[in-house]
C-alpha positions in Angstrom: 84.9 -55.0 98.0 82.2 -52.6 96.9 78.7 -52.3 98.5 75.8 -54.2 96.7 73.8 -51.3 97.2 75.9 -49.2 95.1 74.9 -50.7 91.8 71.9 -51.1 89.9 71.6 -53.5 86.9 69.3 -52.9 83.8 68.4 -55.5 81.1 65.7 -56.7 79.0 65.4 -57.4 75.3 64.8 -53.7 74.3 65.3 -50.3 75.7 68.3 -50.9 78.0 70.4 -48.2 76.9 67.8 -45.2 77.0 66.9 -46.7 80.2 70.4 -46.9 81.7 71.0 -43.2 80.4 67.5 -41.8 82.0 68.4 -43.5 85.4 71.8 -41.7 85.2 70.1 -38.5 84.1 67.7 -38.8 86.8 69.6 -39.4 89.7 72.5 -37.2 88.7 69.8 -34.6 90.0 70.3 -35.5 93.4 73.9 -37.6 93.9 77.2 -38.5 91.9 75.9 -40.9 89.5 78.0 -43.3 86.9 76.7 -45.3 84.1 78.2 -48.2 81.9 77.4 -46.7 78.9 76.1 -43.3 77.5 74.9 -42.1 74.1 75.6 -38.6 74.7 78.0 -37.0 72.1 81.6 -37.6 72.4 81.2 -40.8 74.7 82.6 -44.1 73.7 80.8 -47.3 73.7 82.7 -50.0 74.4 81.6 -54.0 73.7 79.2 -54.9 76.6 81.7 -57.5 78.0 84.4 -54.6 78.7 82.0 -52.2 79.6 81.4 -53.5 83.2 85.1 -53.6 84.4 85.9 -50.4 82.5 83.3 -48.8 84.7 84.0 -50.5 87.7 87.6 -48.7 87.1 86.0 -45.5 87.2 84.3 -45.7 90.4 85.5 -42.7 92.5 84.7 -42.2 96.6 82.3 -39.7 95.6 80.1 -41.9 93.4 76.9 -42.7 95.0 75.2 -45.0 92.5 76.2 -46.9 89.5 74.0 -47.8 86.7 75.1 -51.1 84.7 73.7 -52.3 81.3 73.8 -56.2 81.0 73.4 -56.5 77.4 73.8 -60.4 76.8 74.6 -61.7 73.6 75.5 -65.3 74.3 73.9 -68.1 77.0 76.1 -68.2 80.1 77.1 -64.2 79.9 75.0 -63.1 82.6 77.1 -65.0 85.2 79.9 -63.6 83.9 78.8 -60.3 84.7 77.5 -61.4 88.0 80.8 -62.7 88.9 82.1 -58.9 88.5 79.3 -57.2 90.5 76.0 -58.2 92.1 73.6 -55.4 91.9 71.2 -54.7 94.9 68.6 -53.1 92.5 67.6 -54.7 89.1 65.7 -53.3 86.9 64.0 -55.2 83.8 62.4 -53.3 80.7 60.6 -55.9 78.1 61.8 -59.4 77.2 60.9 -60.8 73.8 62.8 -62.4 71.1 66.3 -61.0 71.2 68.9 -59.8 68.2 71.3 -62.3 69.9 73.2 -65.7 69.7 69.8 -66.9 71.8 68.6 -67.2 68.2 64.8 -66.3 68.8 64.6 -68.8 72.0 62.3 -66.9 74.2 61.9 -69.0 77.4 66.3 -69.3 77.6 66.1 -65.4 76.9 64.0 -64.9 80.0 65.8 -67.6 82.1 69.3 -65.9 81.5 67.8 -62.1 82.1 66.1 -63.6 84.8 68.9 -64.3 86.7 69.8 -60.7 87.7 66.4 -60.6 89.5 67.2 -64.5 91.2 70.5 -62.9 92.9 69.0 -59.8 94.6 69.6 -59.9 98.3 66.4 -59.7 100.5 66.7 -56.2 101.3 67.3 -55.6 97.4 64.6 -54.1 94.9 63.3 -55.4 91.5 61.8 -52.9 89.4 59.6 -54.5 86.9 57.7 -53.7 83.9 53.9 -54.8 84.6 52.9 -54.3 81.1 55.3 -56.7 80.1 53.8 -60.1 81.3 57.4 -61.9 81.0 59.0 -58.9 82.7 56.1 -59.1 85.3 56.6 -62.9 86.2 60.0 -62.3 87.3 58.9 -61.0 90.8 58.2 -64.9 91.4 62.0 -65.2 91.5 62.8 -63.2 94.5 62.0 -62.2 97.9 63.2 -58.5 97.3 60.9 -55.6 97.3 59.4 -55.3 93.8 58.2 -51.8 92.3 56.2 -52.2 89.0 55.8 -49.4 86.5 53.8 -49.2 83.5 50.2 -47.7 82.1 48.1 -49.5 84.9 47.1 -47.2 87.3 45.8 -50.1 89.8 48.5 -52.2 89.7 51.8 -50.0 89.0 53.4 -48.1 91.7 54.7 -45.5 88.9 52.8 -45.1 85.7 52.2 -42.8 82.6 48.8 -41.3 81.8 47.6 -39.2 79.0 50.4 -40.2 76.7 50.5 -38.4 73.3 52.7 -37.5 70.4 53.2 -33.5 70.3 55.1 -32.2 67.1 56.9 -35.3 67.2 58.0 -35.5 70.9 56.2 -37.9 73.6 54.6 -36.1 76.2 52.6 -37.9 78.9 51.7 -37.6 82.8 54.1 -39.1 85.4 52.0 -40.8 88.3 53.2 -41.8 91.8 50.2 -42.2 94.3 48.3 -39.0 94.3 51.4 -37.2 92.9 51.5 -36.1 89.3 53.5 -34.3 87.0 53.3 -33.4 83.3 56.3 -34.6 81.4 57.8 -33.1 77.8 60.2 -35.9 76.5 62.6 -35.3 73.4 61.9 -39.0 72.6 59.8 -40.5 70.1 57.6 -43.4 70.5 55.4 -44.6 73.7 57.9 -47.7 73.6 60.6 -45.0 74.8 58.3 -43.8 77.8 58.8 -47.2 79.5 62.4 -46.4 80.1 61.5 -43.0 81.3 59.2 -44.8 83.8 61.8 -47.3 85.2 64.0 -44.4 85.8 61.3 -42.6 87.5 60.9 -45.6 89.6 64.5 -45.9 90.2 64.1 -41.9 91.4 61.3 -42.6 93.7 62.9 -45.6 95.7 66.0 -43.3 96.1 63.9 -40.4 97.7 63.8 -38.0 94.8 60.6 -35.9 94.4 58.7 -36.1 91.4 59.7 -32.6 90.5 63.3 -33.5 90.5 62.5 -36.8 88.6 60.9 -34.6 86.0 63.8 -32.4 85.5 66.1 -35.4 84.9 63.7 -37.1 82.7 63.1 -34.0 80.6 67.1 -33.8 80.0 67.0 -37.3 78.5 68.2 -36.8 74.6 66.5 -38.2 71.8 69.5 -41.1 71.2 71.1 -41.7 68.1 69.5 -44.1 65.6 66.4 -44.9 68.0 63.2 -43.2 66.5 65.4 -39.8 65.6 63.4 -37.3 63.9 64.8 -35.6 60.7 63.6 -33.4 57.9 63.6 -35.0 54.5 63.6 -33.9 51.2 60.5 -32.4 49.8 59.1 -31.6 53.1 59.2 -35.2 54.3 60.0 -36.3 57.6 62.3 -39.4 58.6 62.0 -41.4 61.5 66.0 -42.8 62.0 65.1 -46.2 63.9 68.1 -48.0 62.3 70.3 -48.7 65.4 68.7 -52.1 65.5 65.7 -54.3 65.0 64.1 -57.5 66.7 60.1 -58.4 66.2 59.2 -56.3 69.6 61.1 -53.1 68.7 60.0 -53.2 64.8 56.2 -53.6 66.2 56.9 -50.5 68.5 58.3 -48.4 65.6 55.5 -49.8 63.3 53.0 -48.3 66.1 54.9 -45.3 66.6 54.3 -44.7 63.0 50.7 -44.7 63.3 50.5 -42.0 66.2 52.2 -39.3 64.0 50.3 -37.0 61.9 51.1 -37.9 58.0 50.0 -37.6 54.6 51.3 -41.0 53.7 53.3 -43.4 55.7 56.3 -45.3 54.2 58.4 -48.2 55.6 61.5 -48.8 54.7 62.6 -52.3 56.3 65.4 -54.5 56.5 65.8 -58.0 57.8 65.8 -59.0 61.2 68.9 -61.2 62.1 70.0 -64.0 64.4 66.4 -65.0 64.6 67.3 -68.8 63.9 64.3 -71.1 63.0 61.6 -68.5 64.1 62.7 -66.0 61.6 60.3 -66.7 58.7 57.5 -66.8 61.2 58.6 -63.6 62.9 58.9 -61.5 59.6 55.8 -63.2 58.1 54.2 -61.9 61.6 55.4 -58.1 60.9 54.0 -58.3 57.5 50.5 -58.9 59.1 50.8 -56.1 61.4 52.1 -53.8 58.4 48.7 -55.0 56.2 46.6 -54.2 59.4 47.9 -50.5 59.6 47.3 -50.1 56.0 50.6 -48.4 55.4 51.1 -46.5 52.2 54.6 -47.5 50.7 56.7 -50.3 51.8 60.4 -50.8 50.7 62.1 -53.9 51.7 66.2 -55.0 51.9 67.3 -58.3 50.9 67.5 -61.5 53.2 64.8 -62.7 55.4 63.0 -59.1 54.4 61.9 -61.2 51.4 59.3 -62.9 53.6 57.9 -59.5 54.8 57.2 -58.9 50.6 55.8 -62.4 50.3 53.6 -62.5 52.8 52.1 -59.1 52.1 51.4 -60.1 48.7 49.5 -63.0 50.1 47.6 -60.9 52.0 46.5 -58.8 49.0 48.7 -55.5 49.7 49.2 -53.7 46.3 51.9 -54.6 44.3 52.5 -51.4 43.0 53.0 -50.2 46.5 55.5 -52.6 47.4 59.1 -52.6 46.0 61.4 -55.5 47.6 64.7 -57.3 47.7 66.4 -53.8 47.2 70.0 -52.6 47.8 70.6 -49.4 49.8 71.4 -47.3 46.8 68.2 -48.4 45.1 66.2 -47.8 48.2 67.8 -44.4 48.4 66.7 -43.3 44.3 63.2 -44.6 45.1 62.8 -42.6 48.0 64.1 -39.5 46.7 61.6 -39.7 43.7 58.8 -40.8 46.0 58.6 -38.6 48.9 56.5 -35.3 49.3 55.4 -33.0 51.8 53.9 -34.6 54.8 55.1 -38.1 54.3 56.8 -39.5 57.3 59.2 -42.4 56.5 60.4 -45.1 58.9 63.6 -46.7 58.3 64.5 -50.1 60.3 66.7 -53.0 60.1 69.3 -54.7 62.1 72.2 -52.6 62.2 74.7 -54.9 60.0 72.3 -53.8 57.4 73.6 -50.7 57.3 70.2 -48.6 57.0 71.9 -45.8 58.6 73.4 -45.0 55.2 69.9 -44.9 53.3 68.7 -42.6 56.3 71.8 -40.1 55.6 71.2 -40.0 51.8 67.5 -39.1 51.9 67.6 -36.6 54.8 68.6 -32.7 54.1 72.3 -32.0 55.0 71.7 -29.5 58.0 70.6 -32.8 59.7 73.6 -34.7 59.0 
């Protein structure tokens, strides 16, 4: 039987894969570390249900930590994972409406993912996102040590300060107590700083210095289809965030668009799938954010993305700046004619919509 303190479990609605990767790279600076998934080139990502047993089979005697991503799609799946391994350390990213068979039922999502916290031993540790209320509340479900990360200096053990975007990359100060280091990350978007803070918190808990943690964090690559930055045609910039889409992730992507320099801000949005009875409301909520942000041009695909377009028109969005119910080739055609130097184009949808194909057609060939 492998010891529980060998394992670190990572779960949440968004940011799990980047958190897992960041934890692996940080701890690898000090000890042999294994992870369930890797987004590095050449690595194969298995279906979540096969990832854990496949990883367990790869554990060798020299491995000191195993970072395990718990990607849940169905109610009861966490119990299946916990039958295989019970981590003594758990990390929660952010808990919100998930793209899964939970059908947008937030209480069920919190309950299911909270099982990872509930099973912690008293000598374990829960690493929680203070800035996310649903994650923070999980501290009530454990007697284990709790470590908070976020942006609140008063309440977080590890926190980020002076966050900014420079040259389409995140730059921030990593703080722990009176110690501070500057981090220049390849990632883009303040929401992608949270996985780095979670990894830093794990590093601190494992006794790593901030200097060592910095080395690991600055090796974290821009993950494929997660706010990747590409040069587009006519001097435009394309933000590829087509890995998947949920209300929380889409709002974060739109907020990132607000922080980058642009002549015009253009969004290309497909539907967010598997939100059940909440779908229409959540798509309309996104439209309200777009309207408030004063996006210059909006293109939407089919399916429930129609609610985004409908709500924008109801709010008074200029019809000439909205193209709706488009097929992927139509989106490409419109963009290639419309984009100009200084424009920034955000492309986001659930992965089944295949907007990654749109990205490939609107970026320069050398970026493909």
